[in-house]
C-alpha positions as CSV (number, residue, x, y, z in Angstrom):
1,M,-10.8,-16.5,-32.4
2,K,-12.4,-13.4,-30.9
3,L,-13.4,-14.1,-27.3
4,A,-16.9,-13.3,-26.1
5,R,-17.4,-10.3,-23.9
6,H,-19.0,-10.8,-20.5
7,Y,-20.2,-7.6,-18.7
8,V,-19.9,-7.7,-14.9
9,E,-21.9,-5.3,-12.8
10,K,-20.1,-3.9,-9.7
11,P,-21.1,-1.3,-7.1
12,W,-17.9,0.7,-8.1
13,G,-18.5,0.4,-11.8
14,R,-19.6,2.9,-14.4
15,T,-22.8,3.6,-16.3
16,E,-20.9,4.7,-19.4
17,L,-18.0,2.9,-21.0
18,P,-16.0,3.8,-24.1
19,A,-18.0,3.3,-27.3
20,A,-15.9,0.4,-28.4
21,F,-17.3,-1.8,-25.7
22,N,-21.0,-1.4,-26.7
23,A,-22.0,-1.8,-23.0
24,P,-25.6,-2.4,-22.1
25,D,-27.6,0.7,-21.0
26,G,-28.6,1.3,-17.4
27,K,-26.0,-1.1,-16.0
28,R,-23.1,-0.2,-13.6
29,I,-20.4,-2.1,-15.4
30,G,-17.1,-2.6,-13.6
31,E,-15.5,-5.4,-15.5
32,V,-15.5,-6.7,-19.1
33,W,-14.3,-10.4,-19.2
34,F,-13.2,-12.2,-22.3
35,E,-14.4,-15.8,-22.1
36,G,-13.7,-18.8,-24.2
37,G,-14.4,-21.7,-21.8
38,A,-13.8,-22.4,-18.2
39,D,-10.9,-24.6,-18.9
40,L,-8.7,-21.8,-20.3
41,P,-5.8,-21.1,-17.9
42,L,-5.8,-17.3,-18.3
43,L,-8.4,-14.6,-18.2
44,A,-8.2,-11.2,-19.8
45,K,-10.4,-8.4,-18.7
46,Y,-10.9,-4.6,-18.6
47,I,-11.7,-2.8,-15.4
48,F,-13.4,0.6,-15.1
49,T,-13.8,2.2,-11.7
50,S,-15.9,5.1,-10.5
51,E,-15.2,4.3,-6.8
52,R,-12.4,2.5,-5.1
53,L,-12.4,-1.2,-4.9
54,S,-12.2,-3.2,-1.7
55,I,-8.9,-3.9,-0.1
56,Q,-8.3,-7.6,-1.0
57,V,-5.9,-10.4,-1.5
58,H,-5.7,-13.6,-3.6
59,P,-4.2,-17.0,-2.7
60,N,-1.4,-18.8,-4.5
61,D,-2.0,-22.2,-6.2
62,E,-1.1,-24.2,-3.1
63,Q,-3.3,-22.1,-0.8
64,A,-6.2,-22.3,-3.3
65,R,-6.0,-26.1,-3.6
66,A,-6.0,-26.4,0.1
67,R,-9.3,-24.6,0.1
68,G,-10.8,-26.8,-2.7
69,L,-10.1,-24.4,-5.5
70,E,-8.4,-25.3,-8.8
71,Q,-5.8,-22.6,-8.8
72,G,-4.8,-19.3,-7.2
73,K,-4.6,-15.9,-8.7
74,S,-1.7,-13.7,-9.7
75,E,-2.5,-10.8,-11.9
76,C,-1.1,-7.7,-13.7
77,W,-2.5,-4.4,-14.7
78,Y,-1.8,-2.0,-17.6
79,I,-3.3,1.4,-16.9
80,L,-5.2,2.8,-19.9
81,D,-6.4,6.0,-18.3
82,A,-6.4,7.6,-14.8
83,E,-8.0,10.7,-13.5
84,P,-5.9,13.2,-11.5
85,G,-5.2,11.8,-8.1
86,A,-5.9,8.2,-9.0
87,V,-4.0,5.6,-7.0
88,L,-3.3,1.9,-6.7
89,G,-2.9,0.3,-3.2
90,L,0.1,-2.1,-3.4
91,G,1.1,-3.8,-0.2
92,L,1.5,-2.1,3.2
93,K,3.7,0.8,4.3
94,R,5.3,-1.4,6.9
95,E,5.4,-5.1,7.8
96,V,2.8,-6.1,10.4
97,S,1.7,-9.3,12.2
98,K,-1.3,-11.2,11.0
99,D,-3.1,-10.2,14.3
100,E,-2.4,-6.5,13.6
101,L,-3.6,-6.9,10.0
102,R,-6.9,-8.4,11.3
103,A,-7.4,-5.6,13.8
104,A,-6.7,-3.0,11.2
105,A,-9.2,-4.6,8.8
106,L,-11.9,-4.6,11.6
107,N,-11.4,-1.0,12.8
108,G,-10.7,0.5,9.3
109,S,-7.1,1.6,10.0
110,I,-6.0,-0.7,7.2
111,E,-6.7,2.3,4.9
112,E,-3.8,4.1,6.5
113,L,-1.6,1.0,6.3
114,M,-2.0,0.7,2.5
115,D,0.8,2.0,0.3
116,C,-1.1,4.0,-2.2
117,R,0.8,5.0,-5.3
118,P,-0.2,7.6,-7.9
119,V,-0.8,6.1,-11.4
120,S,-1.1,7.4,-14.9
121,A,-1.7,6.0,-18.4
122,G,1.0,3.6,-19.5
123,D,1.9,2.3,-16.0
124,F,2.2,-1.4,-15.6
125,V,2.6,-3.6,-12.5
126,F,2.6,-7.3,-11.8
127,V,0.7,-8.2,-8.6
128,P,1.6,-11.7,-7.2
129,S,-0.7,-13.7,-5.1
130,G,-0.6,-12.8,-1.4
131,T,-0.2,-9.1,-2.1
132,V,-2.7,-7.0,-0.2
133,H,-4.0,-4.5,-2.8
134,A,-6.7,-2.2,-3.9
135,I,-7.6,-0.4,-7.2
136,G,-8.6,3.2,-6.7
137,A,-11.4,5.3,-8.3
138,G,-11.1,6.9,-11.7
139,I,-9.0,4.2,-13.3
140,S,-9.4,2.3,-16.6
141,L,-7.1,-0.7,-16.9
142,L,-6.4,-3.9,-18.8
143,E,-5.8,-7.0,-16.7
144,F,-4.3,-10.4,-17.3
145,Q,-4.7,-13.0,-14.6
146,Q,-4.8,-16.7,-13.8
147,N,-8.3,-17.8,-14.6
148,S,-9.6,-17.8,-11.1
149,D,-12.3,-15.7,-9.5
150,V,-11.2,-16.2,-5.9
151,T,-11.0,-12.9,-4.0
152,Y,-10.8,-12.5,-0.3
153,R,-12.0,-9.0,0.8
154,L,-10.4,-7.6,3.9
155,Y,-12.1,-4.2,4.0
156,D,-14.8,-2.6,1.8
157,Y,-15.3,0.9,3.1
158,G,-18.7,0.1,4.8
159,R,-20.3,-1.4,1.7
160,P,-22.7,-4.2,2.7
161,R,-20.7,-7.0,1.1
162,E,-19.2,-10.1,2.7
163,L,-15.7,-10.0,4.0
164,H,-13.4,-13.0,4.1
165,L,-11.1,-12.2,7.1
166,D,-10.1,-15.8,8.1
167,D,-9.0,-16.9,4.7
168,G,-7.8,-13.4,3.7
169,I,-5.6,-12.9,6.7
170,A,-4.2,-16.5,6.5
171,I,-2.9,-16.1,2.9
172,S,-1.8,-12.5,3.1
173,N,1.8,-11.3,2.9
174,P,1.4,-8.3,5.3
175,K,4.4,-6.4,4.2
176,P,5.6,-3.7,1.7
177,F,5.2,-4.5,-2.0
178,S,8.6,-5.5,-3.4
179,G,7.7,-5.2,-7.1
180,N,8.3,-2.4,-9.5
181,M,5.8,-0.2,-11.5
182,L,6.9,0.3,-15.1
183,Q,6.0,3.3,-17.3
184,L,5.4,2.1,-20.9
185,S,5.2,5.4,-22.7
186,G,5.8,5.1,-26.4
187,F,6.4,1.7,-27.9
188,E,9.4,-0.6,-27.2
189,E,9.0,-4.4,-27.5
190,R,9.6,-5.9,-24.0
191,T,8.8,-8.7,-21.7
192,L,6.5,-7.6,-18.9
193,V,6.0,-10.9,-17.0
194,N,8.2,-13.9,-17.3
195,G,6.5,-16.8,-15.4
196,P,5.9,-18.7,-13.4
197,R,2.2,-19.0,-14.3
198,F,2.1,-16.9,-17.5
199,D,4.3,-14.7,-19.8
200,L,3.3,-11.3,-21.0
201,K,4.8,-9.1,-23.7
202,L,4.3,-5.7,-25.1
203,T,4.8,-6.3,-28.8
204,S,3.5,-6.1,-32.4
205,G,0.9,-8.1,-34.3
206,D,3.3,-10.7,-35.7
207,A,5.1,-11.7,-32.5
208,L,4.7,-14.9,-30.4
209,L,3.7,-16.9,-33.6
210,D,4.9,-20.2,-32.2
211,R,2.6,-20.2,-29.1
212,R,-1.1,-20.0,-28.3
213,R,-1.6,-16.5,-27.1
214,W,-4.2,-14.1,-25.8
215,V,-3.9,-10.8,-27.7
216,M,-5.4,-7.4,-26.6
217,P,-4.8,-4.6,-29.1
218,L,-3.7,-1.3,-27.7
219,E,-3.5,0.6,-31.1
220,G,-5.0,-0.1,-34.5
221,D,-7.9,-2.4,-35.2
222,G,-9.5,-4.5,-32.5
223,V,-9.1,-2.1,-29.6
224,G,-11.6,-3.2,-26.9
225,D,-11.5,-6.9,-28.0
226,C,-9.4,-9.9,-27.0
227,F,-8.3,-12.7,-29.4
228,L,-7.2,-16.2,-28.7
229,I,-4.7,-17.1,-31.4
230,E,-3.4,-20.6,-32.0
231,P,0.3,-21.4,-32.8
232,G,1.2,-20.5,-36.3
233,E,-1.8,-18.2,-36.9
234,R,-1.5,-14.5,-37.3
235,V,-3.7,-11.7,-35.9
236,E,-6.1,-10.8,-38.6
237,A,-6.7,-7.3,-37.4
238,N,-4.4,-4.4,-38.3
239,V,-2.7,-4.2,-34.9
240,R,0.4,-1.9,-34.4
241,K,0.7,-2.4,-30.6
242,L,-0.6,-5.1,-28.4
243,I,-0.2,-6.9,-25.1
244,G,0.1,-10.7,-25.7
245,A,0.0,-13.4,-23.0
246,T,1.0,-17.0,-23.1
247,T,1.1,-19.8,-20.5
248,S,4.6,-20.4,-19.1
């Protein structure tokens, strides 16, 4: 089943997307979601940035449920394209107290606290809940995440949008990022995420046959789409390289 596209306008989005997305004219599209029902545990999307996103954080499942939400949000990014100088903010340069993080968010010095790393096409990173993070300008990426839209903004560069300091500070891990950024140049089948909430693989069209899976083609037919494939079914498109996600 090909999932329906949902175009999401953002102040940091773009007025022009690649032709494969058939985006509406005159809209500043920042995200393209692939939807198939609110009960699906995972959400796949594309993100296109012309400006930097807010510095933000997402809760884990326990923290989300304590706030009346169904689940938290861990996510991962595969960089499709990045302009020269593009960066991802991943964690902080040093560990700070919650009080220091709040003060930095209020006075803007959180910008200097962020660990901003240069990125290029083919980079991949898993961002667990609690990680203070920010996506920079000039980036196109593919994202898999838990199907939750909960985001706590800590700092938004003066944009007139709501911040969520109480919740955001409470659930943040204000420390350096401990994960690794992978470079997936070329093609080699490999596991990118192995639980606990979902598994993600870089693979070919006939893999993961025994499980329901979200499939986003990277090469071949269907680029720009997302398919939800039931166990035992094959991808109908001629796909040579894809990212496939399954629940753990």
